[in-house]
C-alpha positions in Angstrom: 45.6 -7.3 44.3 48.3 -5.8 46.4 51.3 -4.8 44.2 53.6 -3.8 47.0 55.8 -6.9 46.7 58.5 -7.3 44.1 57.5 -10.0 41.6 60.8 -11.8 42.4 59.9 -12.2 46.1 58.1 -15.4 47.1 57.1 -17.3 50.2 55.6 -16.6 53.6 56.9 -13.0 53.7 54.8 -12.1 50.6 51.7 -13.8 52.1 52.3 -12.0 55.5 52.1 -8.6 53.8 48.5 -9.3 52.7 47.3 -9.8 56.3 47.3 -6.0 56.9 44.5 -5.6 54.3 42.3 -8.6 55.2 39.4 -8.7 57.6 37.3 -11.6 59.0 35.0 -11.7 55.9 34.3 -15.0 54.1 35.7 -15.3 50.6 38.0 -17.0 48.1 41.7 -16.5 47.8 44.1 -17.3 44.9 47.8 -17.9 45.3 49.9 -17.0 42.2 53.6 -17.7 41.2 56.1 -15.2 39.8 54.6 -15.7 36.3 51.1 -15.0 37.6 50.1 -18.6 37.1 47.4 -19.7 39.6 48.9 -22.2 42.1 45.9 -22.7 44.4 42.4 -21.6 45.0 40.9 -21.8 48.4 37.8 -20.7 50.4 37.7 -19.3 53.9 35.1 -18.6 56.6 37.5 -15.9 57.8 40.0 -14.7 55.2 42.4 -13.2 57.6 42.6 -16.3 59.8 42.9 -18.7 56.9 45.7 -16.8 55.1 47.4 -16.3 58.5 47.8 -20.1 58.8 50.2 -20.0 55.8 52.7 -17.8 57.5 53.3 -20.2 60.4 56.9 -21.5 60.3 55.9 -25.2 60.8 53.1 -27.6 60.6 52.6 -27.7 56.8 52.6 -30.8 54.6 55.3 -31.0 52.0 52.8 -30.0 49.3 51.6 -26.9 51.1 55.2 -25.9 52.0 56.1 -26.1 48.3 53.1 -24.0 47.4 54.0 -21.3 50.0 57.6 -21.1 48.7 56.3 -20.6 45.1 53.7 -17.9 46.0 54.6 -14.5 44.7 51.2 -12.8 44.9 47.6 -13.3 46.0 44.1 -12.3 44.9 41.0 -12.1 47.0 37.2 -12.1 46.5 34.9 -11.6 49.5 31.5 -13.1 49.6 28.4 -12.7 51.7 28.5 -16.2 53.1 30.8 -19.2 53.4 28.4 -21.2 51.2 28.8 -18.6 48.4 32.6 -18.9 48.9 32.5 -22.7 48.5 30.5 -22.4 45.3 32.8 -19.7 43.9 35.9 -21.7 44.9 34.7 -24.7 42.8 33.9 -22.6 39.8 37.4 -21.1 39.9 39.1 -24.4 40.3 37.4 -25.8 37.3 38.2 -22.7 35.2 41.8 -22.2 36.3 42.9 -25.8 37.0 45.5 -24.7 39.7 48.6 -26.8 40.2 48.1 -27.6 43.9 44.3 -28.2 44.0 42.7 -31.7 43.7 41.2 -31.5 40.3 38.4 -33.5 38.7 39.5 -33.9 35.2 36.5 -35.7 33.6 33.6 -33.3 33.3 31.3 -35.1 30.8 27.5 -34.7 31.1 25.3 -37.7 31.8 22.5 -38.8 29.6 18.8 -39.0 30.6 15.8 -40.8 29.2 13.2 -38.3 27.9 9.5 -39.1 27.6 8.5 -36.3 25.3 5.1 -34.7 26.0 4.7 -32.4 23.0 3.0 -35.0 20.9 -0.3 -37.0 21.1 1.8 -40.2 21.0 4.9 -39.4 23.1 8.3 -40.8 22.1 11.0 -42.0 24.3 14.7 -41.4 23.7 18.1 -40.6 25.0 18.7 -36.9 26.0 21.9 -35.1 26.9 22.2 -31.4 27.7 19.8 -28.7 28.8 16.3 -29.9 29.7 14.4 -27.5 27.4 12.0 -29.9 25.7 8.6 -30.5 27.2 8.4 -33.9 28.8 9.5 -36.0 31.8 13.3 -36.6 32.3 14.6 -39.7 34.1 18.2 -40.0 35.1 21.1 -39.5 35.2 22.4 -42.7 33.7 26.1 -43.4 34.1 26.7 -43.9 30.3 25.0 -44.0 26.9 25.2 -47.8 27.2 23.2 -47.8 30.4 20.5 -45.7 28.7 20.5 -47.8 25.6 20.0 -51.0 27.7 17.0 -49.4 29.5 15.5 -48.0 26.3 15.8 -51.5 24.8 13.9 -52.9 27.7 11.2 -50.2 27.4 10.8 -51.0 23.8 10.3 -54.6 24.5 8.0 -54.2 27.5 5.9 -51.1 26.5 6.2 -50.9 22.7 6.8 -47.1 22.7 8.0 -45.3 19.6 11.6 -43.9 19.4 11.3 -42.3 16.0 11.6 -38.6 15.4 8.4 -36.6 14.8 9.3 -36.0 11.2 9.7 -39.8 10.6 6.4 -40.4 12.4 4.5 -38.0 10.2 5.7 -39.5 7.0 5.1 -43.2 7.7 2.6 -44.9 5.6 3.3 -48.5 6.8 4.8 -49.9 9.9 8.6 -50.0 10.3 10.8 -52.9 11.2 10.4 -52.2 14.9 6.8 -53.1 14.7 7.6 -56.4 12.9 10.0 -57.4 15.7 7.6 -56.4 18.4 9.5 -53.3 19.6 6.9 -50.7 18.7 3.1 -50.6 18.7 3.1 -48.6 15.4 0.9 -45.6 16.4 2.1 -43.9 13.2 -0.3 -46.0 11.1 -3.1 -46.4 13.7 -2.2 -49.9 15.0 -3.0 -48.7 18.6 -5.5 -46.1 19.9 -4.4 -43.0 21.7 -5.9 -44.2 25.0 -4.1 -47.6 24.9 -0.8 -45.9 23.9 -1.2 -43.4 26.8 -1.7 -46.4 29.1 1.6 -47.9 27.9 3.4 -44.5 28.5 2.0 -44.4 32.1 3.3 -48.0 32.7 6.7 -47.1 31.3 7.0 -44.0 33.6 5.9 -46.1 36.6 8.8 -48.5 35.7 11.2 -45.6 35.5 10.0 -44.4 38.9 10.8 -47.7 40.5 7.4 -49.4 40.5 8.6 -52.4 38.5 7.6 -55.0 41.1 4.0 -53.7 41.3 3.8 -53.7 37.6 5.1 -57.2 37.2 2.5 -58.4 39.6 -0.2 -56.6 37.7 1.0 -57.9 34.4 1.2 -61.5 35.8 -2.5 -61.2 36.8 -3.4 -59.9 33.4 -1.5 -62.8 31.8 -3.3 -65.4 33.9 -6.7 -63.8 33.0 -5.9 -63.7 29.3 -4.8 -67.3 29.4 -8.0 -68.3 31.2 -10.0 -66.5 28.6 -8.0 -68.4 25.9 -6.5 -65.1 24.6 -3.2 -66.8 24.1 -1.6 -64.2 21.8 -2.3 -61.5 24.4 -1.0 -63.8 27.2 2.2 -64.4 25.2 2.7 -60.7 24.7 2.2 -60.0 28.5 4.7 -62.8 29.2 7.3 -61.2 27.0 6.8 -57.9 28.8 7.3 -59.5 32.2 10.5 -61.2 30.9 11.8 -57.9 29.6 11.3 -56.2 33.0 13.0 -59.2 34.8 15.9 -59.1 32.5 16.8 -55.4 33.2 16.6 -56.0 36.9 19.0 -58.9 36.6 21.4 -56.9 34.4 21.4 -54.0 36.9 22.8 -56.3 39.6 22.3 -53.8 42.5 18.7 -52.9 43.2 18.5 -51.6 46.7 15.2 -51.8 48.6 15.9 -49.1 51.2 17.6 -46.5 48.9 15.3 -44.8 46.5 17.6 -42.0 45.3 21.3 -41.6 46.0 24.7 -41.4 44.5 27.2 -43.8 46.1 30.7 -42.3 46.1 33.7 -44.4 47.1 37.4 -43.3 47.1 40.5 -45.5 47.0 44.0 -44.1 47.0 47.2 -46.0 46.3 50.7 -45.2 45.0 50.0 -41.4 44.8 46.9 -42.0 42.6 43.2 -41.9 43.4 40.1 -43.5 42.0 36.5 -42.4 42.8 33.7 -44.7 41.9 30.2 -43.3 41.6 27.1 -45.4 41.4 23.8 -43.8 40.4 20.7 -45.2 42.3 17.4 -43.8 41.1 13.9 -45.2 41.8 15.5 -48.1 43.8 17.4 -49.1 40.6 21.1 -49.1 39.7 21.4 -46.8 36.7 25.1 -47.5 36.1 28.4 -46.4 37.5 31.5 -44.5 36.4 35.0 -44.2 37.7 37.0 -41.0 37.9 40.7 -40.3 38.5 41.1 -36.9 40.0 44.5 -35.2 39.8 46.2 -35.6 43.2 49.8 -35.3 44.4 49.5 -38.3 46.8 50.0 -36.0 49.9 46.3 -35.1 50.4 44.2 -37.0 53.0 41.1 -38.8 52.0 38.8 -36.2 53.4 40.4 -33.4 51.3 40.2 -35.5 48.1 36.6 -36.5 48.8 35.4 -33.0 49.5 37.1 -31.6 46.4 35.6 -34.3 44.3 32.0 -33.9 45.6 32.1 -30.1 45.3 33.4 -30.1 41.7 31.3 -33.1 40.6 28.1 -31.3 41.5 29.2 -27.9 40.3 27.2 -28.2 37.1 25.0 -31.2 38.1 21.9 -31.5 40.2 22.7 -33.6 43.3 20.3 -36.4 44.5 18.6 -36.4 47.8 21.3 -38.6 49.4 25.1 -38.9 49.0 26.5 -42.1 50.5 30.3 -41.6 50.9 33.1 -44.0 51.8 35.0 -41.3 53.6 33.9 -38.3 55.6 34.6 -34.8 54.4 35.6 -31.6 56.3 32.8 -29.1 56.7 30.1 -31.7 55.7 27.3 -29.3 56.9 28.7 -26.5 54.7 28.9 -28.8 51.7 25.4 -30.0 52.4 24.0 -26.5 52.5 25.8 -25.6 49.3 24.3 -28.6 47.5 20.9 -28.0 49.0 21.0 -24.4 47.7 21.8 -25.7 44.2 19.1 -28.3 44.3 16.4 -26.3 46.0 15.8 -29.1 48.5 17.6 -30.9 51.3 20.7 -33.0 50.4 21.8 -35.5 53.0 25.5 -36.5 53.1 26.3 -39.6 55.2 29.1 -42.1 55.7 27.0 -45.3 56.5 28.5 -47.7 59.0 26.1 -50.7 58.8 23.2 -52.1 56.9 22.3 -52.0 53.3 23.8 -48.6 52.7 27.1 -49.6 54.1 27.0 -52.7 51.9 26.4 -50.5 48.8 29.4 -48.2 49.7 31.5 -51.3 50.3 30.7 -52.6 46.8 31.5 -49.2 45.3 34.8 -49.2 47.3 35.7 -52.6 45.9 35.1 -51.4 42.4 37.3 -48.3 43.0 40.1 -50.5 44.3 39.9 -52.8 41.3 39.6 -49.9 38.8 42.7 -48.2 40.2 44.7 -51.4 40.1 43.8 -51.7 36.3 44.6 -48.1 35.7 48.0 -48.3 37.4 48.8 -51.4 35.4 47.8 -49.6 32.2 49.8 -46.5 33.2 52.9 -48.6 33.9 52.6 -50.2 30.4 52.1 -46.8 28.8 55.1 -45.4 30.7 57.2 -48.3 29.3 56.0 -47.5 25.8 56.8 -43.8 26.1 60.3 -44.8 27.3 60.6 -47.2 24.3 59.6 -44.3 21.9 62.4 -42.1 23.4 65.0 -44.9 23.0 63.8 -45.9 19.5 64.0 -42.3 18.1 67.0 -41.1 20.2 65.1 -38.4 22.0 66.9 -36.6 24.7 64.2 -37.3 27.3 61.0 -39.3 27.6 58.1 -37.3 26.1 55.2 -36.6 28.4 53.0 -35.5 25.5 52.9 -36.9 21.9 50.9 -35.0 19.3 49.9 -36.8 16.1 48.6 -34.8 13.0 46.6 -36.0 10.0 44.6 -34.4 7.2 41.4 -35.6 5.5 39.6 -34.4 2.4 38.0 -35.7 -0.8 39.8 -34.1 -3.8 40.5 -31.1 -1.7 36.9 -30.5 -0.6 35.8 -30.1 3.0 39.4 -30.3 4.1 40.1 -30.6 7.8 43.2 -31.1 9.9 43.2 -33.2 13.1 45.5 -33.4 16.1 45.3 -36.1 18.7 47.2 -36.3 22.0 48.6 -39.2 24.0 50.1 -38.9 27.4 51.4 -41.3 30.1 47.9 -42.3 31.0 46.6 -42.9 27.5 44.7 -40.9 24.8 43.8 -37.4 26.2 40.6 -36.9 24.2 39.9 -33.6 25.9 43.0 -32.3 24.2 42.1 -33.4 20.6 41.7 -30.5 18.2 40.2 -30.2 14.7 41.2 -27.5 12.2 38.9 -26.4 9.4 41.3 -25.6 6.6 40.8 -21.9 5.7 43.5 -21.2 3.1 41.8 -19.9 0.0 45.1 -20.0 -2.0 45.6 -23.7 -1.4 45.5 -26.0 -4.4 42.9 -28.7 -3.8 44.6 -31.7 -2.3 47.7 -29.8 -1.3 48.6 -31.9 1.8 51.8 -29.9 2.5 49.8 -26.6 2.4 47.2 -28.0 4.7 49.8 -29.3 7.2 51.5 -25.9 7.1 48.2 -24.1 8.0 47.4 -26.6 10.8 50.9 -26.4 12.4 51.1 -22.6 12.0 47.8 -22.1 13.8 48.6 -24.6 16.5 52.0 -23.3 17.4 51.3 -19.6 17.0 48.6 -20.0 19.6 50.9 -22.0 21.8 53.6 -19.4 21.6 51.1 -16.7 22.5 49.5 -18.5 25.4 52.6 -20.3 26.9 55.9 -18.9 25.5 57.8 -20.3 28.5 56.5 -23.8 28.0 55.4 -24.2 31.5 51.8 -25.4 31.0 52.4 -29.0 29.9 50.7 -28.3 26.6 54.0 -28.4 24.6 54.6 -31.7 22.8 57.7 -33.8 23.5 57.3 -35.4 20.1 55.3 -34.7 16.9 54.2 -37.7 14.7 53.5 -36.7 11.1 51.8 -39.0 8.6 54.2 -39.0 5.7 57.8 -39.6 4.5 60.9 -37.6 4.0 59.3 -34.9 1.9 56.6 -34.3 4.5 59.1 -34.2 7.4 61.3 -31.7 5.5 58.4 -29.5 4.9 57.2 -29.6 8.5 60.7 -28.9 9.8 60.8 -25.8 7.6 57.5 -24.7 9.0 58.6 -25.2 12.6 61.8 -23.4 12.1 60.0 -20.4 10.6 57.8 -20.3 13.7 60.9 -20.5 15.9 60.0 -23.9 17.4 62.4 -26.0 15.4 63.6 -27.7 18.6 60.4 -29.8 19.0 61.3 -33.4 18.0 59.4 -34.9 15.1 59.1 -38.2 13.3 57.4 -39.0 10.0 55.6 -42.3 9.7 55.4 -43.8 6.2 53.9 -47.1 5.2 57.0 -48.5 3.6 57.7 -49.8 0.1 54.8 -52.3 0.0 52.4 -50.0 2.0 51.8 -52.9 4.4 50.8 -52.5 8.0 53.8 -53.5 10.0 56.4 -52.4 7.5 56.4 -48.7 8.5 59.4 -46.6 7.9 60.3 -43.7 10.1 61.9 -40.5 8.9 63.8 -37.9 10.9 65.6 -34.7 9.8 69.2 -35.3 9.1 69.1 -39.0 9.9 68.7 -42.2 7.8 65.4 -43.8 7.4 64.8 -46.5 10.0 62.3 -49.3 10.8 61.4 -51.2 13.9 61.2 -54.9 14.5 58.0 -56.4 13.3 57.1 -57.5 16.8 58.3 -54.5 18.7 55.7 -53.1 21.1 56.7 -49.6 20.2 55.8 -50.3 16.6 52.3 -51.4 17.6 52.0 -48.3 19.8 53.0 -46.0 16.9 50.4 -47.7 14.7 47.7 -47.2 17.3 48.6 -43.5 17.5 48.5 -43.1 13.8 45.2 -45.1 13.4 43.6 -43.0 16.1 44.6 -39.8 14.4 43.3 -41.1 11.1 40.0 -42.1 12.7 39.6 -38.7 14.3 40.4 -36.9 11.0 38.0 -39.0 9.0 35.2 -38.5 11.5 35.8 -34.8 11.5 35.8 -34.7 7.7 32.6 -36.7 7.5 30.8 -34.4 10.0 31.9 -31.3 8.0 30.8 -32.9 4.7 27.4 -33.9 6.2 26.9 -30.4 7.4 27.8 -29.0 4.0 25.3 -31.3 2.3 22.6 -29.8 4.5 23.6 -26.2 3.9 21.4 -23.9 1.9 21.4 -20.2 1.0 19.0 -19.6 3.9 21.9 -20.2 6.3 23.4 -16.8 5.2 20.3 -14.8 6.2 20.5 -13.0 9.5 17.7 -14.2 11.9 16.9 -17.4 10.0 17.8 -20.2 12.4 16.9 -23.9 12.3 13.2 -23.5 13.1 12.6 -20.8 10.5 14.7 -22.7 8.0 12.5 -25.8 8.5 9.3 -23.8 8.2 10.4 -22.1 4.9 11.6 -25.4 3.3 8.4 -27.2 4.4 6.2 -24.4 2.9 8.1 -23.8 -0.4 9.9 -27.1 -0.9 13.4 -25.8 -1.6 15.7 -22.9 -0.9 15.5 -21.9 -4.6 11.7 -21.6 -4.3 12.1 -19.4 -1.2 14.4 -17.2 -3.3 11.8 -16.8 -6.0 8.9 -16.3 -3.6 7.0 -13.0 -3.5 7.0 -10.9 -0.3 3.3 -11.6 0.3 3.9 -15.4 0.1 6.8 -15.2 2.6 4.6 -13.4 5.1 2.1 -16.3 5.4 4.7 -18.8 6.6 4.4 -19.8 10.2 7.0 -18.1 12.3 7.9 -15.5 9.7 7.0 -12.0 10.7 6.5 -9.1 8.3 9.9 -7.7 9.1 11.6 -11.1 8.7 9.8 -11.6 5.4 11.2 -8.3 4.1 14.7 -9.4 5.3 14.4 -12.7 3.4 13.0 -11.1 0.3 15.7 -8.4 0.4 18.4 -11.0 0.7 17.5 -12.6 -2.6 16.3 -9.6 -4.6 18.4 -6.6 -3.6 21.9 -8.0 -4.2 24.1 -6.0 -6.5 
């Protein structure tokens, strides 16, 4: 970075100074403000030419003009090719979340169906994450619900097992799924390996889009079974055909001419954008999902679409075709980047007629309707936030409300929880959980736990954003408790130097009835809201969501603690070795008593690891 400029100088003159040091190489540039916060990340085929565009006196959109005025410094990274620059740009945008870039805010992974191939009788199940397990993966599906519906169909039609291998090995009699005709019970020998393998092949043919052929074959088998008076077999085949037909009906869209594609449609209105993505695999609709990228409302459709596509596939494998509602700038470059990621050709098109255009039109209609609902919800949420400001005499409408709660059982497995609500609803990506670490706390000391949670939260906030510019500072704290809790929290906040953050304590009232909540504020009398006040219902929703999140976090911690053993403290003993030791010896206590020679014979335990385990239990003190 060139440090020749004074940090107080901003604008086109600062940018112009960098032109002396730039050449025509491809690369990525970052524009930073006076506080070194990243304003924008861009890529260029020719860095000198691209940066030179910013020093022109006219021709900039209002958004770009504001960005230029705020720029105090720049950083550059050169790359070998423009394709590399595009990939690097998207990585940096997702990491840094610059103020002036179009930003895809939802980055959840998509589930797949896994047909595991590491067992004589393969199981089917939902899989999310890295594809490390041996088997065939089918997806992506838009949601867990879409996967579950398909799995339900596969169970009905092909009777494949979904149980874990450990459950499978311990069965001595068929489970309920066999009784309701959802499993063929290979665990107890109700089906041969050859017949089960045939069912697995049929299920995979279905997942590859061969459902029509399969239905025809099953229909022929059903007629033959009926002719041979094998009525029970004919009825079973009939049920399988119905199951396959039901999933096709539920999918709605089952294109004949599109085998593998993502359909991406963009609708913008009122300064907001919605992108609808439909997943077509094996000529079947595997669900859809809507996204609301962060935009200013000044970007054109091509810019929003290109930013979305590039960020969406940054960590995902693209399909063979992308069918878009709007064209993108540098479509060839984007196609090359995606092809490089996928290791095969990726075609990007904007269809104008035929079945593909109809599919994009349907996705566009969904995007338009989804954005209308979102804008309506946002307007309602905005009114509620304004109502909160008026009810509690806040100086301004909060843009971020944080709600805190604790959960424990007689002080054990104590956790603190923070949930966040913004103008667009619950911001679940901002939720935080706090494992209570205070060794000096009295079990059940809610004040002490809250002090630890708030201290950790605001110390970090003060370190990362002392100037309160990031949008991560709350406009209101909601605390579960009455006057005593509020007083204690106020003292904590003042000790931290953030006593100006507004806070309200929510207590259940004299009868502890839902709807009779009392609200406590420092230095002000206790107050209540009308029973039918929408703000009251909103506060209840916030408190209930915090309680739900805290309880869920506590249960997860408790469940983990129940499964903990002394083996967890031994370096090098992970989940696989832990399972092997417990399976061999029966308990952690027995492992601790085992002789060195006995430890060495356990699968996966080397001689050195056996000595480590033996030493852990026998050389203490």
